[in-house]
Backbone as a printed PyTorch tensor [residue, N CA C, xyz], in Angstrom:
tensor([[[-74.7610,  71.9880,  15.0460],
         [-73.1230,  71.8530,  15.7730],
         [-73.3900,  70.3440,  15.3420]],

        [[-72.2140,  70.0700,  14.4430],
         [-71.8830,  68.3830,  14.2360],
         [-71.0180,  68.1250,  15.0730]],

        [[-71.5160,  66.8270,  14.9550],
         [-71.1080,  65.6860,  16.4880],
         [-70.2750,  64.6110,  15.6570]],

        [[-69.4850,  64.0340,  16.5630],
         [-69.0210,  62.4130,  16.0790],
         [-70.0770,  61.6270,  16.2380]],

        [[-70.2740,  60.7160,  15.4080],
         [-71.1160,  59.4560,  15.4840],
         [-70.5990,  58.7280,  16.1590]],

        [[-71.3630,  57.5970,  16.7480],
         [-71.1670,  56.1010,  17.2720],
         [-70.0670,  55.6080,  15.9810]],

        [[-70.3070,  55.8160,  14.7780],
         [-69.1510,  55.1090,  13.9720],
         [-67.9070,  55.7500,  13.7510]],

        [[-67.9960,  57.3310,  13.7840],
         [-67.1900,  57.9970,  13.6260],
         [-66.1420,  57.4180,  14.8370]],

        [[-67.0860,  57.3270,  15.9650],
         [-65.7190,  56.9920,  16.8950],
         [-65.2090,  55.4990,  16.6960]],

        [[-65.8250,  54.2340,  16.2930],
         [-65.4790,  52.9670,  16.0440],
         [-64.6400,  53.4250,  15.1890]],

        [[-64.7300,  54.0000,  14.4210],
         [-63.5050,  54.2990,  13.0060],
         [-61.9580,  54.8550,  13.4120]],

        [[-61.8230,  55.9170,  14.8280],
         [-61.0350,  56.2800,  15.4750],
         [-60.3590,  55.0270,  15.9080]],

        [[-60.9770,  54.5830,  17.1620],
         [-60.5680,  53.5200,  17.8590],
         [-60.1180,  52.2160,  17.0340]],

        [[-60.6650,  52.2420,  16.0300],
         [-60.3450,  50.9150,  14.9640],
         [-58.6260,  50.7800,  14.9670]],

        [[-58.3790,  52.1020,  14.8840],
         [-56.7800,  52.1770,  14.5240],
         [-55.9620,  52.5250,  15.6530]],

        [[-56.5540,  53.1280,  16.4210],
         [-55.8290,  53.9580,  17.6210],
         [-55.5470,  52.5820,  18.6200]],

        [[-56.7970,  51.9350,  18.8980],
         [-56.3200,  50.4060,  19.6310],
         [-55.9340,  51.2220,  20.8350]],

        [[-56.8140,  50.5130,  21.8490],
         [-56.8420,  51.0270,  23.6230],
         [-55.1840,  50.4060,  24.0030]],

        [[-54.3150,  51.3740,  24.5710],
         [-53.0390,  51.0870,  25.0040],
         [-53.0590,  51.7700,  26.6190]],

        [[-53.3590,  50.6210,  27.6020],
         [-53.3060,  51.3220,  29.0530],
         [-52.0340,  51.2390,  29.3400]],

        [[-50.5950,  51.0910,  29.0400],
         [-49.1470,  51.6320,  29.4110],
         [-49.1070,  52.4890,  28.0760]],

        [[-48.4470,  53.7410,  28.5330],
         [-47.6240,  54.3880,  27.6440],
         [-47.1570,  54.0090,  26.4630]],

        [[-46.7890,  54.2080,  25.1490],
         [-45.7990,  53.9010,  24.1770],
         [-45.0740,  54.9990,  23.0290]],

        [[-44.2330,  54.7810,  22.7460],
         [-44.0620,  55.9530,  21.7920],
         [-44.5430,  55.1900,  20.3800]],

        [[-45.3920,  56.2500,  19.9810],
         [-46.2260,  56.0690,  18.4150],
         [-45.0490,  56.5120,  17.4030]],

        [[-45.6410,  55.6730,  16.4470],
         [-44.6200,  56.0080,  15.1260],
         [-43.8130,  56.9980,  14.7320]],

        [[-44.6620,  58.2990,  15.2510],
         [-43.8650,  59.6630,  15.4120],
         [-42.8740,  59.6300,  16.3750]],

        [[-42.6900,  58.7910,  17.2480],
         [-41.6270,  58.9800,  18.1440],
         [-42.4100,  60.0130,  19.4680]],

        [[-43.9890,  60.0830,  19.5990],
         [-44.7950,  60.6080,  20.6330],
         [-45.1130,  59.9680,  21.4970]],

        [[-45.1270,  60.4100,  22.8390],
         [-45.6910,  59.3560,  24.0410],
         [-47.2210,  59.4690,  23.7500]],

        [[-47.7150,  57.9760,  23.9230],
         [-49.0760,  58.0030,  23.8260],
         [-49.8580,  57.1210,  24.4470]],

        [[-50.9850,  57.4950,  25.0230],
         [-51.5370,  56.4850,  26.0740],
         [-52.9410,  56.4680,  25.6710]],

        [[-53.8470,  54.9560,  26.0410],
         [-55.7410,  55.0690,  26.0610],
         [-55.4350,  55.1850,  24.4240]],

        [[-56.4340,  55.8990,  24.2490],
         [-56.8380,  55.8190,  22.5670],
         [-56.3020,  57.0400,  21.9750]],

        [[-54.9030,  56.6650,  21.7850],
         [-54.1740,  57.5660,  20.9170],
         [-53.7880,  59.2350,  22.1580]],

        [[-53.7520,  58.9440,  22.8920],
         [-53.9570,  60.2460,  23.6700],
         [-52.8350,  60.7350,  23.7600]],

        [[-51.8970,  62.1770,  23.8490],
         [-51.0700,  62.6120,  23.5600],
         [-50.4410,  63.5440,  25.1710]],

        [[-51.5270,  63.8940,  25.8170],
         [-51.4550,  64.7420,  26.8610],
         [-50.5690,  64.3660,  27.6610]],

        [[-50.3610,  65.3220,  28.5000],
         [-49.2100,  65.3170,  29.8010],
         [-49.2730,  64.1120,  30.9410]],

        [[-50.5920,  63.0190,  30.3480],
         [-50.7750,  61.6680,  30.9820],
         [-49.8800,  60.7730,  30.3120]],

        [[-49.1440,  61.4470,  29.5050],
         [-48.6230,  60.0050,  28.3630],
         [-47.1040,  60.4210,  28.5080]],

        [[-46.3100,  59.8440,  29.0180],
         [-44.8910,  59.9140,  29.2790],
         [-44.5100,  58.3940,  29.4690]],

        [[-42.8890,  58.5410,  29.7860],
         [-42.5920,  56.9210,  30.1810],
         [-42.9460,  56.2100,  31.0720]],

        [[-43.4050,  55.3800,  31.2560],
         [-44.2660,  54.6510,  32.4250],
         [-45.3600,  54.8190,  32.8430]],

        [[-46.0010,  55.2580,  32.2030],
         [-47.4030,  56.0680,  32.5590],
         [-48.5080,  54.6400,  32.4410]],

        [[-49.4670,  54.3530,  33.0900],
         [-50.6810,  53.0810,  32.4270],
         [-51.8520,  54.0510,  33.2730]],

        [[-52.7310,  53.6540,  32.6710],
         [-54.0960,  53.6870,  33.0850],
         [-54.8780,  53.3880,  32.9020]],

        [[-56.0670,  53.3640,  33.4690],
         [-57.2830,  52.6480,  33.7620],
         [-58.3830,  52.4320,  32.4210]],

        [[-59.0850,  51.7020,  31.8520],
         [-59.6570,  51.8320,  31.0320],
         [-60.4440,  53.3770,  30.9310]],

        [[-61.4020,  53.4660,  32.0950],
         [-61.9130,  54.2140,  32.5420],
         [-61.2450,  56.1750,  32.4140]],

        [[-60.0070,  56.1220,  32.4100],
         [-59.4720,  56.8960,  32.2660],
         [-58.9210,  56.9810,  30.8470]],

        [[-58.7000,  56.1060,  30.1430],
         [-58.7140,  56.0210,  28.2790],
         [-59.7850,  56.6370,  28.1200]],

        [[-61.1660,  56.0660,  28.1390],
         [-62.1020,  56.6060,  27.7540],
         [-62.3880,  58.3660,  27.9150]],

        [[-62.2310,  58.6680,  28.8810],
         [-62.1400,  60.2190,  29.6770],
         [-61.7020,  60.7020,  28.8120]],

        [[-60.1780,  60.7940,  28.4630],
         [-59.1600,  61.3540,  27.6690],
         [-59.9310,  61.1480,  25.9710]],

        [[-60.4550,  60.2250,  25.8160],
         [-60.7500,  60.1290,  24.4770],
         [-61.6340,  61.1430,  23.9210]],

        [[-62.6860,  61.0010,  25.1170],
         [-64.1340,  61.6440,  24.8660],
         [-63.1680,  63.2480,  24.6860]],

        [[-62.4940,  63.6560,  25.5920],
         [-61.7300,  65.2980,  25.4590],
         [-61.2360,  65.5050,  24.8380]],

        [[-60.7320,  64.7860,  23.8020],
         [-59.7060,  64.8100,  22.8960],
         [-60.4800,  64.7240,  21.6970]],

        [[-61.6480,  63.5940,  21.4320],
         [-62.8240,  63.9910,  20.7000],
         [-63.5470,  65.1970,  20.2180]],

        [[-63.8040,  65.6880,  21.9730],
         [-64.3870,  67.0840,  21.5160],
         [-63.9080,  68.2020,  20.8800]],

        [[-62.7030,  68.1050,  21.3190],
         [-61.7150,  68.8790,  20.8660],
         [-61.2730,  68.9310,  19.2510]],

        [[-61.7080,  67.6320,  18.4940],
         [-61.7260,  67.2650,  17.3320],
         [-62.6550,  67.8130,  16.5180]],

        [[-64.0670,  67.4120,  17.2870],
         [-65.3470,  67.8560,  16.9390],
         [-65.4990,  69.1240,  16.6500]],

        [[-65.3100,  70.4170,  17.3820],
         [-64.8790,  71.6030,  17.1280],
         [-64.6580,  72.3810,  16.3740]],

        [[-63.2840,  71.6710,  16.5760],
         [-62.0400,  72.0190,  15.1670],
         [-62.7470,  72.0560,  14.1350]],

        [[-63.1130,  70.6330,  13.7820],
         [-63.4050,  70.5500,  12.2480],
         [-64.9050,  71.4620,  12.2780]],

        [[-65.8310,  71.1310,  13.0120],
         [-67.2170,  71.8930,  12.8500],
         [-67.0240,  73.4240,  12.2450]],

        [[-65.8550,  74.0430,  13.3640],
         [-65.5980,  75.7200,  13.1640],
         [-64.8150,  75.5830,  11.5590]],

        [[-64.1200,  74.3980,  11.1570],
         [-63.1140,  75.0350,  10.0140],
         [-64.3640,  74.6110,   8.4030]],

        [[-65.6480,  73.7340,   8.8120],
         [-66.1770,  74.0760,   7.6430],
         [-67.0230,  75.0300,   7.6560]],

        [[-66.8760,  75.0280,   6.1570],
         [-67.7890,  76.5580,   5.7080],
         [-69.1380,  76.0050,   4.8930]],

        [[-69.4830,  74.7840,   4.6320],
         [-70.4840,  74.4740,   4.7900],
         [-70.4720,  73.0070,   5.2820]],

        [[-72.3830,  72.5800,   4.9690],
         [-72.7890,  71.1230,   5.7770],
         [-71.7830,  70.1680,   4.5960]],

        [[-72.0610,  69.0040,   5.4580],
         [-71.0670,  67.9340,   4.9050],
         [-72.3440,  66.8740,   5.6420]],

        [[-72.3790,  65.4900,   5.2790],
         [-72.8950,  64.6760,   5.5250],
         [-72.2120,  64.1810,   6.3350]],

        [[-72.9590,  63.4240,   7.5000],
         [-72.2790,  62.6090,   8.8540],
         [-71.1400,  61.7320,   8.5450]],

        [[-71.0530,  60.8880,   7.4450],
         [-70.0530,  59.8750,   7.4220],
         [-68.6510,  61.0490,   6.9100]],

        [[-68.6570,  61.9150,   5.9200],
         [-68.0430,  62.8810,   5.5220],
         [-67.3170,  63.7510,   6.7000]],

        [[-68.0480,  64.5020,   7.7050],
         [-68.0060,  64.6760,   9.0810],
         [-66.8380,  63.4860,   9.9430]],

        [[-67.5290,  62.3340,  10.1280],
         [-67.0770,  61.3810,  10.8260],
         [-65.5410,  61.1340,  10.3840]],

        [[-65.0760,  61.2010,   8.8770],
         [-63.9950,  60.8030,   8.6560],
         [-63.1260,  62.0850,   8.3340]],

        [[-63.6610,  63.3240,   8.2580],
         [-62.7260,  63.9720,   8.6610],
         [-62.2270,  64.4580,  10.3590]],

        [[-63.1310,  64.0040,  11.0320],
         [-63.2110,  64.1140,  12.4650],
         [-61.7040,  62.9820,  12.6650]],

        [[-61.9590,  61.5510,  12.1240],
         [-60.7430,  60.4470,  12.3840],
         [-59.2260,  60.9430,  11.8420]],

        [[-59.3100,  61.8610,  10.6330],
         [-58.2950,  62.0360,  10.0530],
         [-57.5940,  63.3790,  11.1260]],

        [[-58.0660,  64.5600,  11.8940],
         [-57.8820,  65.4110,  12.2450],
         [-57.2120,  64.5990,  13.6600]],

        [[-58.1540,  63.8250,  13.9160],
         [-57.6910,  63.1550,  15.6930],
         [-56.3620,  62.6930,  15.3320]],

        [[-56.0640,  61.9970,  14.1660],
         [-54.4980,  61.2230,  14.1510],
         [-53.5520,  62.5820,  13.2700]],

        [[-53.9880,  62.9290,  12.6160],
         [-52.8700,  63.8950,  11.7920],
         [-52.6550,  65.4370,  13.0400]],

        [[-53.9710,  65.7880,  13.8580],
         [-53.6510,  66.8380,  14.5490],
         [-54.8000,  68.1980,  14.2170]],

        [[-55.5060,  68.6840,  15.0040],
         [-56.1690,  69.9210,  14.2770],
         [-55.2800,  70.9460,  13.5820]],

        [[-54.2440,  71.3230,  14.2160],
         [-53.4440,  72.3940,  12.8740],
         [-53.1780,  72.1950,  11.3420]],

        [[-52.8920,  70.8690,  11.7620],
         [-52.3870,  70.0860,  10.1780],
         [-53.6870,  69.8440,   9.5730]],

        [[-55.1880,  69.4230,  10.1130],
         [-55.7080,  69.3770,   9.3030],
         [-56.6780,  71.0240,   9.0600]],

        [[-56.3660,  72.1060,  10.0570],
         [-56.7990,  73.3930,   9.7150],
         [-56.2450,  74.2000,   8.2910]],

        [[-54.9460,  73.6660,   8.4020],
         [-54.1310,  73.9900,   7.1150],
         [-54.2880,  73.3030,   6.1550]],

        [[-54.9900,  72.0960,   5.8370],
         [-54.7050,  71.0990,   4.7690],
         [-55.0750,  71.2600,   3.5840]],

        [[-54.8490,  70.7480,   2.7220],
         [-55.6850,  71.0610,   0.8520],
         [-56.7790,  70.0090,   1.2830]],

        [[-57.1510,  69.2620,   1.7790],
         [-58.3620,  68.6380,   2.0440],
         [-59.3810,  69.4740,   2.4660]],

        [[-58.7770,  69.9080,   3.5490],
         [-60.3990,  70.7850,   4.5610],
         [-60.4740,  71.8150,   3.1290]],

        [[-59.5660,  72.4190,   2.4750],
         [-59.6910,  73.2740,   1.4520],
         [-60.6240,  73.2170,  -0.0030]],

        [[-60.3820,  71.7840,   0.1890],
         [-61.1830,  70.9740,  -1.1930],
         [-62.5750,  70.7300,  -0.5830]],

        [[-62.4720,  70.3990,   0.2850],
         [-64.1400,  70.2510,   1.3680],
         [-64.7160,  71.2570,   1.0450]],

        [[-64.1030,  72.4830,   1.4310],
         [-65.2170,  73.7950,   1.6590],
         [-65.4700,  73.8170,   0.3620]],

        [[-64.5740,  73.8240,  -0.5230],
         [-64.9310,  74.1560,  -2.2020],
         [-66.0210,  73.0140,  -2.7110]],

        [[-66.6860,  72.0490,  -2.0730],
         [-67.0900,  71.1730,  -2.2340],
         [-66.7270,  70.4230,  -3.5220]],

        [[-65.3560,  69.9110,  -3.4060],
         [-64.4550,  69.5650,  -4.5490],
         [-64.4730,  67.9340,  -3.8740]],

        [[-65.4500,  67.3180,  -3.9220],
         [-65.8430,  66.0460,  -3.5030],
         [-64.7930,  65.2280,  -3.5850]],

        [[-64.8280,  64.5820,  -5.1010],
         [-63.7890,  63.5270,  -4.9930],
         [-62.4100,  63.8930,  -5.0330]],

        [[-62.1810,  65.2550,  -5.1500],
         [-60.7420,  65.7000,  -5.0990],
         [-60.1390,  65.6980,  -3.4080]],

        [[-61.4070,  65.8160,  -2.7080],
         [-60.6400,  66.2000,  -1.0530],
         [-60.8660,  64.5180,  -0.7070]],

        [[-61.8020,  63.4420,  -1.1570],
         [-61.2060,  61.7590,  -1.0380],
         [-60.0170,  61.7150,  -1.3840]],

        [[-59.5750,  62.2110,  -2.7310],
         [-57.9950,  61.5400,  -2.8150],
         [-56.9520,  62.3230,  -2.1020]],

        [[-57.2210,  63.4280,  -1.2080],
         [-56.4820,  64.1470,  -0.0170],
         [-55.6000,  62.8880,   0.7300]],

        [[-57.3460,  62.3920,   1.3710],
         [-57.0400,  61.4830,   2.6900],
         [-55.5990,  60.6400,   2.2890]],

        [[-55.4130,  59.8690,   1.1790],
         [-54.1930,  59.0380,   1.0560],
         [-53.1350,  59.3540,   0.9600]],

        [[-52.8440,  60.8680,   0.6080],
         [-51.6890,  61.7130,   0.7070],
         [-50.7650,  61.4720,   2.4530]],

        [[-51.5520,  61.0100,   3.0180],
         [-50.9500,  61.4210,   4.4410],
         [-50.8510,  60.1320,   5.0720]],

        [[-50.0280,  59.3030,   4.4880],
         [-49.6510,  57.8600,   4.6070],
         [-48.5670,  57.9630,   4.9530]],

        [[-47.2690,  59.0600,   5.2410],
         [-45.9480,  58.6480,   5.7390],
         [-45.6630,  59.0840,   7.1460]],

        [[-44.8020,  58.1900,   7.1960],
         [-44.0720,  58.6020,   9.1330],
         [-42.7530,  58.7100,   8.0850]],

        [[-41.7590,  59.7710,   8.5470],
         [-40.3480,  60.1630,   8.2410],
         [-40.2590,  59.6810,   6.6920]],

        [[-40.9810,  60.1550,   6.2110],
         [-41.0290,  60.0600,   4.5470],
         [-41.4000,  58.6020,   4.5380]],

        [[-41.5840,  57.8090,   4.7400],
         [-42.0640,  56.9190,   4.7290],
         [-43.2980,  56.2520,   4.4120]],

        [[-43.5130,  55.1560,   3.9270],
         [-45.2760,  55.0660,   3.5950],
         [-45.5010,  53.9060,   4.8900]],

        [[-46.5540,  54.1030,   5.7810],
         [-46.7190,  53.5580,   6.9480],
         [-48.0570,  52.7930,   6.2280]],

        [[-47.9450,  51.1830,   6.3160],
         [-49.0770,  50.4810,   6.1960],
         [-50.4480,  50.5410,   7.1090]],

        [[-50.0430,  50.9210,   8.2080],
         [-51.1310,  51.3530,   9.0160],
         [-52.0270,  52.5910,   9.0360]],

        [[-51.1030,  53.6620,   8.3140],
         [-51.4580,  54.8100,   8.4080],
         [-52.5990,  54.8300,   6.3650]],

        [[-51.6730,  53.9150,   6.0590],
         [-52.2550,  53.7000,   4.6120],
         [-53.5030,  53.4660,   4.7230]],

        [[-53.7190,  51.9800,   5.7280],
         [-55.1130,  51.4470,   5.7340],
         [-55.7520,  52.4130,   6.4160]],

        [[-55.4670,  53.0180,   7.2680],
         [-56.4430,  53.8780,   8.1950],
         [-56.8730,  54.9220,   6.7530]],

        [[-56.3550,  55.6520,   6.0230],
         [-56.3370,  56.6090,   4.9640],
         [-57.6840,  56.4720,   4.3160]],

        [[-57.0230,  54.9060,   3.9150],
         [-58.2500,  54.7210,   2.7750],
         [-59.6690,  54.1580,   3.4600]],

        [[-59.4510,  53.9870,   4.9300],
         [-60.9090,  53.5720,   5.5370],
         [-61.7570,  54.9560,   5.4210]],

        [[-60.9940,  56.1910,   5.9330],
         [-61.2860,  57.4020,   5.8730],
         [-61.9050,  57.7390,   4.8060]],

        [[-61.3890,  57.3780,   3.8070],
         [-61.4930,  58.0660,   2.2360],
         [-63.2820,  57.1250,   2.1040]],

        [[-63.3750,  56.0670,   2.3770],
         [-64.1680,  55.2270,   1.8910],
         [-65.5570,  55.8470,   2.7110]],

        [[-64.9380,  56.3340,   3.9080],
         [-66.2850,  56.5860,   4.9390],
         [-66.4370,  58.0710,   4.1450]],

        [[-65.6130,  59.0510,   3.9410],
         [-66.0110,  59.9740,   3.2550],
         [-66.7280,  60.1120,   2.0580]],

        [[-66.4880,  59.0720,   1.4320],
         [-67.4960,  58.9340,  -0.0620],
         [-68.6350,  58.3660,  -0.0370]],

        [[-69.1420,  57.5710,   1.7030],
         [-70.1710,  57.0310,   1.9930],
         [-70.1700,  55.6650,   1.5360]],

        [[-69.1050,  54.3040,   1.2600],
         [-69.0310,  53.3600,   0.8070],
         [-68.8180,  52.6810,   2.2390]],

        [[-69.6560,  51.8880,   1.9960],
         [-69.7090,  50.9320,   3.8240],
         [-68.3370,  50.0360,   3.7130]],

        [[-67.5750,  50.3770,   2.8820],
         [-66.1510,  49.6340,   2.7180],
         [-65.4340,  49.8850,   4.2220]],

        [[-65.4230,  50.8880,   4.1860],
         [-64.6050,  51.2940,   5.3540],
         [-64.3120,  50.2260,   6.8660]],

        [[-65.5260,  49.5680,   7.0370],
         [-65.5110,  49.0040,   8.2290],
         [-64.1450,  47.5480,   7.8830]],

        [[-64.3960,  47.4490,   6.4910],
         [-63.8460,  46.1740,   6.3840],
         [-62.1840,  46.4070,   5.8910]],

        [[-61.9670,  47.7210,   5.4380],
         [-60.3730,  48.0450,   5.7150],
         [-60.0460,  48.0040,   6.7620]],

        [[-60.9310,  48.7090,   7.7450],
         [-60.5000,  49.0180,   9.1370],
         [-60.3380,  47.7770,   9.7040]],

        [[-60.4370,  46.8350,   9.0950],
         [-60.7160,  45.5660,  10.2970],
         [-59.3250,  44.6060,   9.3450]],

        [[-58.9430,  45.4910,   8.6300],
         [-57.8380,  44.6310,   7.8070],
         [-56.8790,  44.0900,   9.1270]],

        [[-55.4910,  43.5160,   8.9730],
         [-54.6480,  43.1150,   9.5910],
         [-53.2580,  43.7850,   8.6980]],

        [[-52.9840,  44.7040,   9.6890],
         [-51.8930,  45.3230,   8.6870],
         [-50.7720,  44.8730,   8.8230]]])
């Protein structure tokens, strides 16, 4: 069974950022902690860093299991981490029905990698933050160390 590495966790957290007070994300959903959208996220909600970490670990576990279950073949740790970051952000359902996953399962690595960058829109508009995240995920998926430099750029 594949698990998210500390590098994969670092990628996710570099984009989610820690929010101790609930806010509406770019899609208008209440979010708190490390991108957590559960019942704990509502207008006026706050959390401690420990609560945020607990929610992150639970959310990441759900994503790990979903990505692992959806894969029909073995992939590298960087590929798995990039796919988990993607699924953490777009949601498990979107990941499971994505062309990205289909191409990964067909072992069409370059075509699969290019699918990341197709998911950079919010309400029909390109989001600079999502574009940067997708480029970092794509770089990690391809095994390039440049994912770290991309994730550190200021949007």
